[in-house]
Phi, psi and omega in degrees: 000008184280334183298319180291341185280347184073243181283146175296144179304134179086001183294152178085186183226165176089172184293320180296316179296324182293318177299312178299322183294318178299316178300316180294323181292327176292312179299322179296320179297321178295313181303320184271358179296153181221167170053225186295328180298316181294320181295322179294319179297320176299311182299311179299322176295319176296319181294323173303315181297336179293342176292345180279348182275159170303150000275001187281312177063033180268089182303322178303334178296321177290329176297311177300313185298316182279330173300315179295323176303315176299316182294323179295318176293327171307312184290329186265000187298322178221128183271185189302330182267000178089002181279145177289147190232067178301320178299320176299312181297317177303317180295320176301312181298322177298313180296320174299317178293324177298314175299318180298313182284326178294314180288332185267339183238020182297335184293344180303331180304336184294329181295329181284349182256355175297314173243074187300324182297337181258328191238354185297331178298331184270003183303319179297336178297323178278319189280331185243315185293317180297311177301330181291323177289310179302328181297346178295328177294321177288328175301316177293324183289319176299317177296319178298315178299317182299328181299332185237028185281150175215175183274342183276193181300333185294346176292344175292322179292324177301314180296315180300320175301307185297312182287324180288324173298319180297317181291323177295318177299320178302325179280357186229329184293145182055235176274344186082138177209075182277041179277138186053037172302143188306331179296345176292346172298332174261333185282354179265355181256131184300327176285306183291334180294341184297335177295345178294334175295344181256315191240353181071182182301319183287329171295320172299328178295313177302317178293320181298318181293314183297324185281312185288331183273344186301322181301347174304330185286347176301329181261346189236001180286141183272345178225163177302324176297316181294329178284308194258345181300311182293328179289321178298312179296327178294317182294323178293320178296317180293320177294319177301315173306311182294319181293318175302316182290319177300318182288328183282331182284119178290151179288330179266160177294152175295146176298162179246166180279124180298138171080009178247124176232115186264146166227120178256138185248123175243094189286337184054049180277126184296149179271063179220206187291349176288342178266065180233162187298336176292345179257023187297321181298313183298315183294317176297318177303317180295316175304314182293321180295314179296323178297329186254012185284134180278133180246333181198169182302333181259359175229080183271355183151202185300326180301335185256013175232162179260329183223126173264140179232124178246157190278184176302141176046053186295337185240143175274030180198172179276101185300327181293342181247020178235085184302327183292307179300315178297325180294321176298319179291316178296324178289336176280347182262112175292161179306133177092351176266146180236135171257131171246116186224148169281145178193148170282142178222163180244139178304131179293143183255160174302150177308134177092343180272131184274135183289125176233172177296331182285323186258003181284129174238120185255146177230151171266112198231168165244125184245146172250135181230135177253187181298146182078004181080025182279127178279142174250223179292162176218163174223134176257130182304130186266317189259093181278156181274115177301140183070338178270317184242344174200161175260134185300140187317302182300335184259354191299307183298318180296312184292325178292325179293334177272004177089013181260134174231172178289162182301317183279129188278071178244125180303120185075000179081178179279159174249140179286144178279185183260110187295316185292330186265342194232004190288329179271125178255127180258121183233125179302135178087354177243151167295164181308135189254121170278107192266138171219150178236128174053236191282002173303332184289351183271355186262108180294141179077000182244017180287320185255154181285162175298151178295140184292158183293326180233146177084174179274146179292151178290134178257115184284161177248356177196162170254125176254130175231110174258135185214170176217094187266017182295338180303331195247007171057203179272074184233179175292345186305305177300327177290322176293320178301316182292319178302319180288322178298317182301323182295330178301325179299317182292314181301316186264353181068035183234147172291157176242127172249117190233120179240129179239145172297308169218122183169231172229111176268139187198158168242124187237135180282178186288353176263001181088007181276132182278117180279315175207153184202159168240133186286166179300139168083014180236155168273136180187174181238132177237116177257141181198156171274165179261116173303146180281157174286166177282146175294144181075197179238148172289161177303318181293319180297323186281323190242355178059228187273012177297319173298321173302315181301316180296319180293325179296314177299324178295322176296321183290321182292320177302314180295317180293319180297315180293324179297316182298320180294333179282341186260000000 
């Protein structure tokens, strides 16, 4: 095993040689680790990598994490008998992924404690079970990397190919779950996130792995070029990303849409028994009081704004079937004002048909309401949360027989809306709205509807995200959610208007700059103008993941070429 290490540990003289020797010795120990020791190192390395995600944003943690990943695959490339060991590499990848997801998603356990009497028993399924399942993607990624592995610097490209492909699959297979994708290590910084306008989140993932894994060669390169060349290239790439981002950001604020004055309400209502239908009067009253609260001489209440925005699932009842509550809201809206609110709704039935538990079909929706309580356009959530808003079809009967239901207490769960037909929300006084609810905003490339078969596609002027992060308390979860939503603005070149019950409510311009915001865990009112969209389309908006695909193929070809030279 000395060949991959280059110089022997401790070679040379003087303090610099000693430091390099220690670094090589650490790498050597990791490469030669076996069994439970190797598994423990992989878990710890993955957990370290989670510190690169928002809200921490410690990119050096990903450097440590992925450098160790390179050395672990080095050690597992060939076992003692000389057989190739894809299975061992997959096992290392699973352990690395388990550490990464456990450290990055532990806050999911808070949701199981909101109704602890019903869900506390299932807490290990979210805190440990979900990371164990998600880690299978990194197991596949490490195995893919091993297939094209070599001893030189090109193995960094092999790792980038394997992990970026695995992350893309994680975002698409079954319902997809691209939470804390590795590219967010670059996507949380205002300068480096600008590259998302070119290559999107998965392109950032490819770049993040290439840059963060490169320092592994400092301890394993056989020549000075092999040791320092990849690191120098990584530093140049990181500096280039930062320079591109700094150059893309204008010095002046983005222009605003004339005549639009937004008011976002963050009520901070706890997700517990206080949010019940018996408290409807108090809840509606709280929304109306906040909506008409004076903040300044020119913002004295509803009369001085054009659009009120309330968060996801604002009511613990069906507003469309509550004339009294709807009447109070309609009476508070002067002519020409619009309320945009999240609400559960039930599918309308034919005249004469009575609503029953059996024929009720529920949607998690965004509704628009004008003066007098008149309903306008609506959007039904397309990408529902498995186990949160519905039970997956094949498991539904079994899980209900065991007494398990989805977190949201809707009979039968929610039904998904029609993505192609409803993604654009039309609101008087606003440009076309690309509507998203809750975690729909974490899916890159899914903000806009598919282009229609005939005619020109509708060009939206903003992304609207209504959410309720009260389930997760004061944890990293709501902050991660906001960071991922914010990146969609950069990818699409659209401003983001985000309203949370409890979370982070904000208005973000099309460059990802936060114009105004309310912090997590407070009750508040946020007034802001609407930033304009960028002229034209970003490269990512025009071509989606094609640039990422080209980069992925490029890494594969580099790895294959190096492997062919070695054989």
